[in-house]
C-alpha positions in Angstrom: 67.8 38.9 -69.4 70.7 36.8 -68.3 70.4 35.1 -65.0 73.7 34.1 -63.3 73.8 30.5 -62.1 76.2 29.5 -59.4 78.5 26.7 -60.3 76.5 24.4 -58.0 73.6 24.7 -60.5 75.6 24.4 -63.7 76.7 20.8 -63.4 80.4 21.7 -63.7 81.5 19.4 -60.9 79.5 16.6 -62.5 81.1 17.3 -65.8 84.6 17.2 -64.4 83.9 13.9 -62.4 82.4 12.4 -65.6 85.8 13.0 -67.4 87.9 11.8 -64.5 85.9 8.6 -64.0 85.9 8.0 -67.7 89.7 8.2 -67.8 90.0 5.9 -64.8 87.6 3.4 -66.4 89.7 3.3 -69.6 92.8 2.6 -67.5 91.0 -0.1 -65.6 89.5 -1.6 -68.7 93.0 -1.8 -70.4 94.4 -3.5 -67.2 91.4 -5.9 -67.1 91.8 -6.8 -70.8 95.5 -7.5 -70.4 95.1 -9.5 -67.2 92.1 -11.5 -68.4 92.8 -12.0 -72.1 96.6 -11.9 -72.6 97.6 -14.2 -69.8 96.8 -17.8 -70.6 97.1 -18.8 -66.9 94.4 -16.3 -65.8 91.5 -18.6 -66.8 87.8 -18.0 -66.6 86.8 -21.0 -64.6 85.3 -20.8 -61.1 88.6 -22.1 -59.6 90.6 -19.5 -61.5 88.4 -16.7 -60.3 88.5 -18.0 -56.7 92.3 -18.2 -56.9 92.6 -14.7 -58.3 90.2 -13.3 -55.6 92.5 -14.5 -52.8 94.6 -11.4 -53.5 93.1 -8.2 -52.0 94.3 -6.1 -54.9 91.9 -7.9 -57.3 89.1 -7.2 -54.9 90.1 -3.6 -54.6 90.3 -3.3 -58.4 86.9 -4.9 -58.8 85.3 -2.6 -56.1 86.8 0.4 -57.8 85.5 -0.8 -61.2 82.0 -1.1 -59.8 82.0 2.2 -58.0 83.4 4.2 -60.9 81.4 2.4 -63.5 78.1 3.0 -61.6 78.8 6.6 -61.0 79.9 7.2 -64.6 76.9 5.4 -66.1 74.3 6.9 -63.9 75.8 10.4 -64.1 75.7 10.0 -67.9 72.0 9.1 -67.8 71.3 12.0 -65.5 73.1 14.4 -67.9 70.8 13.2 -70.7 67.8 14.0 -68.5 69.3 17.4 -67.7 69.1 18.3 -71.4 65.3 18.4 -71.0 63.6 21.1 -68.9 62.0 18.8 -66.4 59.3 19.9 -64.0 60.5 19.9 -60.4 58.5 16.7 -59.6 59.9 14.9 -62.6 63.5 16.0 -61.8 63.2 14.7 -58.2 61.6 11.5 -59.4 64.4 10.8 -61.9 67.1 11.7 -59.5 65.6 9.5 -56.8 65.2 6.6 -59.1 68.8 6.9 -60.3 70.1 7.2 -56.8 68.1 4.2 -55.5 69.1 2.1 -58.5 72.8 3.2 -58.1 72.9 2.3 -54.5 71.1 -1.0 -55.0 73.4 -2.2 -57.8 76.5 -1.0 -56.1 75.6 -2.8 -52.9 74.7 -5.9 -54.9 78.2 -5.8 -56.6 80.0 -5.2 -53.3 78.0 -8.1 -51.8 79.1 -10.4 -54.6 82.8 -9.5 -54.2 82.7 -9.7 -50.4 80.9 -13.1 -50.5 83.8 -14.7 -52.3 85.6 -16.6 -49.6 89.2 -16.5 -48.7 90.3 -20.1 -49.0 93.5 -21.4 -47.5 95.9 -23.4 -49.5 96.5 -21.0 -52.4 100.1 -19.8 -52.7 100.8 -16.2 -53.5 103.0 -15.7 -56.6 
C-alpha cells in the first residue's frame, strides 16, 4: 500500500537547492574564468593574488564560491547515499560525517581567505 511522505522526507528542498547552487556555481565559474584567464593583468603570482584580495568583492565572491561549492558537492554525495536504503545507524553516520567534513573544510576555506592581510599602498582601480 502507498504511504504518503511529507515533503520534509522526500528531499524536494534538497533537490531545489541542488539546482539553485548548481546554477549559481556555473555563473561564478564563468566569472572566475573570465577574470583569471582572459585578463593578462590578473596574474597568478602571490603579489597578484594579494593585490586582488585587497578588494572586498573578491573576498565575498570567494566565500560564496566556497559555501555554495561545499553545499552542492556534499549534497550531491548525500543524494547518492539516499539511493540506497541505509539502516538508521548508517544514515546517521554518513550524515554526521558529511556535516563534520563540510563544516571543517568550509571553516578551513574561510580561515584562508580571512588570513590574507589587507595591505596598504595598493590603489583601487
